C-alpha positions in Angstrom: 33.4 -12.6 11.4 29.7 -12.1 10.5 28.2 -14.4 7.8 27.6 -12.7 4.4 24.0 -12.6 3.0 23.1 -11.3 -0.4 19.4 -10.4 -1.0 17.9 -8.9 -4.1 14.6 -7.8 -5.5 14.1 -7.6 -9.2 14.7 -4.3 -10.9 11.3 -2.5 -11.3 10.4 -1.3 -14.7 9.8 2.5 -14.7 7.1 2.8 -17.4 4.4 3.5 -14.7 4.1 4.2 -11.0 4.9 1.5 -8.4 2.0 -0.7 -7.1 1.4 -3.2 -4.4 3.2 -6.0 -6.1 6.5 -4.0 -6.1 6.0 -3.1 -2.5 5.3 -6.8 -1.6 8.6 -8.0 -3.0 10.6 -5.1 -1.5 8.9 -5.3 2.0 9.6 -9.1 2.0 13.3 -8.5 1.1 13.6 -5.7 3.7 12.1 -7.9 6.3 14.5 -10.7 5.5 17.4 -8.2 5.5 16.4 -6.8 8.9 16.0 -10.4 10.3 19.6 -11.3 9.2 21.0 -8.1 10.6 19.1 -8.8 13.9 20.9 -12.1 13.9 24.3 -10.4 13.4 24.8 -11.3 9.7 26.6 -9.1 7.2 23.8 -8.2 4.7 24.0 -6.7 1.2 20.4 -5.8 0.2 19.9 -4.7 -3.5 16.9 -3.1 -5.2 16.6 -0.7 -8.0 15.0 0.2 -11.3 15.1 -1.2 -14.9 15.2 1.8 -17.3 15.9 0.7 -20.9 13.7 -0.7 -23.7 11.1 0.1 -26.2 8.3 0.6 -23.7 10.3 3.2 -21.8 11.0 5.1 -25.0 7.3 5.1 -25.8 6.2 6.2 -22.4 8.8 9.0 -22.4 7.6 10.2 -25.8 4.0 10.4 -24.5 5.2 12.4 -21.5 7.2 14.8 -23.7 10.5 13.8 -22.0 13.8 12.2 -23.0 14.0 8.6 -22.0 16.7 9.5 -19.3 14.6 12.3 -17.9 11.6 10.1 -17.8 13.6 7.4 -16.0 15.0 9.9 -13.5 11.5 11.0 -12.6 10.2 7.5 -12.3 13.0 6.3 -10.2 12.3 9.1 -7.8 8.9 7.7 -7.2 10.3 4.3 -6.1 12.8 6.1 -3.8 9.9 8.0 -2.2 7.8 4.9 -1.7 10.6 3.0 -0.1 11.2 5.9 2.3 7.5 6.0 3.1 7.5 2.2 3.9 10.6 2.5 6.1 12.8 0.7 3.6 15.1 3.5 2.6 18.3 3.2 4.6 17.8 -0.6 4.8 18.9 -1.4 1.3 22.6 -1.3 0.6 22.3 0.0 -2.9 19.5 1.3 -5.2 20.9 0.4 -8.6 19.6 1.8 -11.9 20.4 0.2 -15.3 21.4 3.7 -16.5 24.1 3.8 -13.9 27.6 4.1 -15.5 29.1 1.1 -13.7 26.1 -1.0 -14.9 26.5 0.0 -18.5 30.2 -0.8 -18.2 29.4 -4.2 -16.8 27.0 -5.0 -19.6 29.5 -4.1 -22.3 32.2 -6.2 -20.6 29.9 -9.2 -20.4 29.0 -8.8 -24.1 32.6 -8.7 -25.1 33.4 -11.8 -23.0 30.4 -13.7 -24.5 31.0 -12.6 -28.1 32.8 -15.9 -29.1 29.6 -17.7 -27.9 27.2 -15.6 -29.8 25.6 -16.3 -33.2 24.3 -13.6 -35.5 21.2 -14.4 -37.5 17.6 -13.8 -38.3 15.2 -13.6 -35.3 11.6 -14.4 -35.9 9.4 -14.2 -32.9 6.2 -13.0 -31.2 6.7 -9.9 -29.1 4.7 -8.4 -26.3 5.6 -4.7 -25.9 4.0 -4.2 -22.5 5.9 -7.2 -21.0 9.1 -6.5 -23.0 9.1 -10.3 -23.6 9.6 -12.3 -26.8 8.2 -15.8 -27.5 9.2 -18.4 -30.0 7.0 -18.9 -33.0 5.9 -22.3 -31.7 5.1 -21.1 -28.2 2.1 -19.0 -29.3 -1.0 -20.0 -31.3 -0.8 -18.1 -34.5 -4.6 -18.2 -34.8 -5.0 -16.4 -31.5 -1.7 -14.6 -30.8 -1.7 -13.5 -27.2 1.1 -12.9 -24.6 1.6 -15.9 -22.3 2.0 -13.5 -19.3 -0.6 -10.7 -19.8 -2.9 -12.3 -22.5 -2.7 -9.1 -24.6 -2.1 -9.2 -28.4 1.5 -9.9 -29.6 3.0 -9.0 -32.9 5.3 -11.1 -35.1 8.8 -9.6 -35.7 11.7 -10.5 -37.9 15.1 -8.9 -37.5 18.8 -9.5 -37.5 20.2 -10.0 -34.0 22.7 -11.8 -31.8 21.9 -15.1 -30.0 23.2 -17.1 -27.0 22.5 -20.8 -27.2 20.6 -22.2 -24.2 20.0 -25.8 -25.3 23.6 -27.0 -24.6 23.1 -26.0 -20.9 19.7 -27.7 -20.4 20.9 -30.9 -18.9 23.3 -29.1 -16.6 20.6 -26.7 -15.4 18.2 -29.5 -14.8 20.8 -31.3 -12.7 21.7 -28.1 -10.7 18.0 -27.7 -9.8 17.4 -31.4 -9.0 20.5 -31.4 -6.7 19.3 -28.1 -5.2 22.6 -26.4 -6.0 20.2 -23.7 -7.1 17.0 -23.9 -5.0 13.7 -22.7 -6.5 10.9 -22.1 -4.0 8.0 -22.7 -3.6 7.9 -26.2 -5.0 5.2 -25.3 -7.5 7.7 -22.9 -9.2 10.5 -25.5 -9.1 8.2 -28.0 -10.8 7.2 -25.3 -13.4 10.9 -24.7 -14.3 11.7 -28.4 -14.5 8.7 -28.7 -16.8 10.2 -26.0 -19.1 13.5 -28.0 -19.1 11.7 -31.1 -20.3 11.7 -29.6 -23.8 14.5 -28.2 -25.9 15.3 -24.6 -25.1 15.3 -22.0 -27.9 18.2 -19.6 -28.3 18.1 -16.3 -26.3 18.1 -13.2 -28.4 20.3 -10.8 -26.4 20.2 -7.7 -28.7 17.6 -5.5 -30.5 18.1 -3.4 -33.7 18.9 0.2 -32.8 16.5 1.2 -35.7 13.6 -0.3 -33.7 14.7 0.1 -30.1 17.1 3.1 -29.9 16.9 3.3 -26.1 19.3 0.8 -24.7 22.9 0.0 -23.8 25.2 0.0 -26.8 26.5 -3.4 -28.1 30.3 -2.7 -28.2 30.9 -4.8 -31.3 27.8 -3.8 -33.3 26.8 -0.1 -33.7 23.5 -1.3 -35.2 22.3 -2.9 -32.0 21.5 -2.3 -28.4 21.2 -4.8 -25.6 18.0 -6.6 -25.0 16.4 -5.1 -21.9 16.1 -8.4 -20.0 19.7 -9.4 -20.6 20.8 -5.9 -19.5 18.6 -6.0 -16.3 19.7 -9.4 -15.1 23.3 -8.4 -15.0 22.6 -5.8 -12.3 23.0 -8.5 -9.7 26.7 -8.8 -10.4 27.2 -5.1 -11.2 26.2 -4.1 -7.7 28.9 -6.3 -6.2 31.7 -4.9 -8.5 32.1 -7.9 -10.7 34.7 -9.1 -11.6 37.4 -7.8 -9.4 35.7 -6.2 -6.3 36.2 -8.2 -3.1 32.5 -7.8 -2.4 31.7 -10.0 -5.4 33.8 -12.8 -3.9 32.2 -12.4 -0.5 28.6 -12.0 -1.3 28.2 -13.9 -4.6 30.8 -16.6 -4.5 30.8 -17.2 -0.7 27.3 -16.4 0.4 25.3 -17.1 -2.8 22.6 -14.8 -4.1 19.0 -15.0 -2.8 16.6 -13.5 -5.5 13.1 -12.6 -4.5 10.9 -12.2 -7.5 7.3 -12.4 -8.7 6.3 -15.7 -10.3 5.7 -14.0 -13.7 9.4 -13.6 -14.2 10.5 -17.1 -13.2 11.6 -18.0 -16.8 14.0 -15.1 -17.0 15.6 -15.8 -13.5 15.5 -19.6 -13.4 16.4 -20.4 -17.1 18.1 -17.5 -18.7 20.1 -16.1 -15.8 21.9 -19.3 -14.6 22.9 -20.1 -18.1 24.2 -16.6 -18.6 26.2 -17.0 -15.4 27.5 -20.4 -16.5 28.7 -18.8 -19.8 30.6 -16.4 -17.7 32.0 -19.2 -15.6 30.1 -18.1 -12.5 28.0 -20.1 -10.1 24.2 -19.8 -10.2 22.1 -18.1 -7.5 21.7 -20.0 -4.2 17.9 -19.4 -4.1 15.2 -18.0 -6.3 11.9 -17.5 -4.5 9.0 -16.6 -6.8 6.1 -15.3 -4.8 2.5 -15.1 -5.9 0.4 -12.3 -7.2 -1.9 -9.9 -5.4 -5.3 -9.8 -7.0 -8.5 -7.8 -6.9 -11.2 -10.4 -7.2 -9.8 -13.1 -9.5 -7.6 -10.8 -11.7 -3.9 -10.4 -11.4 -2.8 -6.9 -10.3 -0.3 -5.2 -12.6 0.7 -1.9 -14.0 0.2 -3.1 -17.6 -3.4 -4.2 -16.9 -4.2 -0.9 -15.1 -5.9 -2.5 -12.0 -3.4 -1.6 -9.4 -3.5 -0.8 -5.7 -1.3 2.2 -5.0 0.6 1.8 -1.7 0.9 5.5 -1.2 -2.9 5.8 -1.3 -3.3 2.9 1.2 -0.7 4.4 3.6 -1.3 8.1 3.0 -5.1 8.1 2.8 -6.8 4.9 3.9 -4.5 4.6 7.0 -3.9 8.3 7.4 -5.1 8.4 11.1 -2.7 5.8 12.1 0.8 6.9 13.5 2.3 3.7 12.2 0.4 3.4 8.8 3.4 2.0 6.9 4.0 -0.8 9.4 0.3 -1.7 9.4 0.6 -2.1 5.6 3.8 -4.1 6.0 2.1 -6.4 8.5 -0.9 -7.0 6.3 1.3 -7.9 3.3 3.4 -10.4 5.3 0.7 -11.8 7.5 -2.3 -12.1 5.2 -1.0 -14.6 2.7 1.7 -17.3 3.0 4.7 -16.1 0.9 4.6 -17.9 -2.4 0.8 -18.0 -2.8 -1.6 -15.6 -4.5 -3.5 -13.2 -2.3 -6.5 -10.9 -2.6 -6.3 -7.3 -1.4 -9.4 -5.6 0.1 -9.9 -2.6 2.4 -12.0 -4.9 4.6 -9.2 -7.5 5.1 -6.7 -4.7 5.9 -9.0 -3.1 8.4 -9.8 -6.4 10.0 -6.0 -7.1 10.6 -5.7 -3.7 12.0 -8.5 -4.0 14.4 -8.2 -7.7 15.5 -4.4 -8.4 15.4 -2.9 -5.0 16.0 -5.3 -2.8 18.0 -7.1 -5.3 20.1 -4.2 -7.7 20.6 -0.8 -6.2 20.3 -1.7 -2.5 21.0 -3.9 -3.5 23.9 -1.2 -5.7 25.5 1.4 -2.9 25.3 -0.8 -0.1 26.5 -2.5 -2.0 29.3 0.8 -3.4 30.7 2.7 -0.2 30.6 -0.1 1.9 31.9 -0.4 -0.5 34.9 3.4 -0.3 35.5 3.1 3.5 35.5 0.2 3.4 37.9 1.2 0.6 40.3 4.9 0.5 40.0 5.8 4.2 40.0 6.7 3.9 36.2 9.6 1.6 37.1 10.3 -1.8 35.6 9.3 -4.5 38.1 11.2 -7.7 38.6 9.8 -10.5 36.4 8.4 -13.8 37.6 8.5 -17.0 35.7 8.1 -16.8 31.9 4.7 -17.7 30.4 4.6 -20.8 28.3 4.8 -19.3 24.8 8.2 -17.6 25.4 10.5 -20.7 25.4 9.9 -21.9 21.9 9.4 -18.5 20.1 13.0 -18.1 19.0 13.2 -21.5 17.4 9.8 -21.1 15.7 10.8 -17.7 14.2 14.2 -19.1 13.0 12.5 -22.1 11.4 9.9 -20.0 9.6 12.4 -17.3 8.4 14.7 -20.0 7.1 11.9 -21.1 4.8 10.8 -17.5 4.1 7.5 -18.2 5.7 6.9 -14.7 7.0 3.2 -15.3 7.9 4.2 -18.3 10.0 6.8 -16.2 11.9 4.2 -13.5 12.6 1.6 -16.1 13.6 4.1 -17.3 16.2 4.7 -13.8 17.5 1.0 -13.0 17.7 0.3 -16.3 19.5 2.6 -15.1 22.3 0.7 -11.7 22.3 -2.6 -13.6 22.7 -1.1 -15.7 25.5 0.1 -12.6 27.3 -3.4 -11.0 27.0 -4.9 -14.2 28.5 -2.3 -14.0 31.3 -3.5 -10.5 32.2 -7.1 -11.8 32.4 -6.1 -14.8 34.5 -3.9 -12.8 37.0 -6.1 -9.6 37.0 -3.4 -7.2 38.2 -6.0 -4.5 39.0 -7.4 -6.8 41.6 -3.9 -7.6 43.0 -3.3 -3.9 43.3 -6.2 -3.7 45.8 -4.7 -6.3 48.1 -1.6 -5.1 50.0 -0.5 -8.6 50.7 -0.2 -9.3 47.0 2.3 -6.5 46.2 5.1 -9.0 45.3 2.8 -11.0 43.1 1.6 -7.8 41.3 5.3 -6.9 40.7 6.1 -10.3 39.4 3.1 -10.4 37.0 3.8 -6.9 35.6 7.5 -7.7 35.3 6.6 -10.9 33.4 4.4 -8.9 31.0 7.1 -6.3 30.5 9.6 -9.1 29.5 7.1 -10.5 27.1 6.6 -7.1 25.5 10.4 -6.7 25.2 10.6 -10.1 23.4 7.7 -9.1 21.1 9.4 -5.8 20.3 12.6 -7.7 19.2 10.7 -10.2 17.2 8.7 -7.6 15.4 11.7 -5.5 14.3 12.0 -7.1 10.9 8.3 -6.8 10.2 7.3 -3.6 11.8 10.4 -1.6 12.5 8.8 1.6 13.6 6.3 -0.1 15.9 9.2 -2.1 17.3 11.2 1.1 18.0 8.1 2.7 19.7 7.5 -0.3 22.0 11.3 -0.3 22.8 11.1 3.4 23.7 8.0 2.9 25.8 9.8 0.2 27.8 12.5 2.9 28.5 15.2 1.0 26.6 16.3 4.0 24.5 19.3 3.3 22.4 19.9 -0.3 23.7 20.3 -2.6 20.6 17.7 -5.1 19.7 19.3 -8.5 19.1 17.8 -11.8 18.1 19.9 -13.6 20.6 18.1 -11.8 23.4 14.8 -13.5 22.5 15.8 -16.4 24.7 17.0 -14.3 27.7 14.8 -14.2 30.8 14.8 -11.9 32.5 16.7 -9.2 30.6 15.2 -5.9 31.8 16.7 -4.0 34.7 14.4 -4.0 37.7 13.8 -0.4 38.9 14.7 1.2 35.6 12.2 3.9 34.5 9.9 3.1 31.6 8.9 5.6 28.9 5.5 7.2 28.4 2.8 4.7 27.4 1.2 5.5 24.0 -1.6 4.0 22.0 0.0 2.3 19.0 -3.1 1.7 16.9 -5.9 4.2 17.7 -9.3 3.1 16.4 -12.2 5.6 16.1 -14.7 5.5 18.9 -18.1 4.1 18.1 -21.4 5.3 19.6 -22.8 2.6 21.8 
């Protein structure tokens, strides 16, 4: 039976349109999901939207809509973006915190935790844009600013319900140190352990309905709604049908959750969430990977700061002449920066990747090879000769990189093989062999070898550039034949004499006047 894998993105807050940061997390999760499916694993891939809270109510009022109507409209923009980026159809579920089963889960959790909750006065600093509260001692009262976005915070005092975190601090530190819950990269792990070096404040899990009317009802207190972050985190178990659905036992208890998030929400996922789970007598996530930020210059990119890159503009306008614009964007995100580090977005960097890596290397390899097979081999797949040197270790390199979520390293290994194949073309010069009747078998072997390399590259690129992979597959004449990770090590695998498809230019670049 296939091994279960549970992959999640955070739920994206719907107060404004999606930006490059949202697409980064979701493209990475989609890439990982596709990789595991290519390996034969049983994947549950979850994404969705976070739709409650004070900020949503405010944004809806400005738009002249009810909060639910506003959330419906905003969720549709995320659906549209995932479709544009080739992600729709890959995720198992798109969950919304306004979904009836999620609201039921939240209420069930609150009832179960009620004996552990304390009602009392909550005094705190609050950042409305981030929907995040901070203890009075965490922020300098002389210069009260949010620890995340650096904007002003206000001091609030209200009656709420609290879950104690401090009794779980030693347990959580031990779980992390023993790697029963892994936190990657190591900088984020150290950051969380640093948080655990000090006593933990209580977690306020409600808000007064009088201040925040848009939220999930607290079943035992009509005067309160659920704190948006407590509500949102529970989506990870809602989607699996907690507590009784067999999917929960398979994907959470057996496989363990892999949460991909941005580093700015590491506290919520690595402190609050495992403690909530422990209070419910459930095990913590298997892995929390907190990736870096995309910046313009030196400033973090975010909706709340208003300095965003819109993926729909990049794909639909900047790359509008490209037949595989979404895959170019995906390639840039996953190749440009090691996953976990901060990156800088620029049009120049994107176009350089397009020209150097994709058009000149990958696109050139595919088009030259298949055009020569069409010309010299009657458009039929020739029998391959010996494999070139880069083939034998590629499968292991990719497996090692993907195990560590090092997407850029996996792509680097694939593109290294592409470079070696282009060098092989220059060394063997098939166009010269074609002019020598006595070299016909050598020509066939060379072009057959190149066709096999292209087959391997098409399989390896499937998680990263699914539409490009499918196009290369079709150009090889492989039609509906499945792409499987296990076939990376097969040599040869193509059927000699089988017809290829029609060669096409994958990444057309504008002609320049000499």
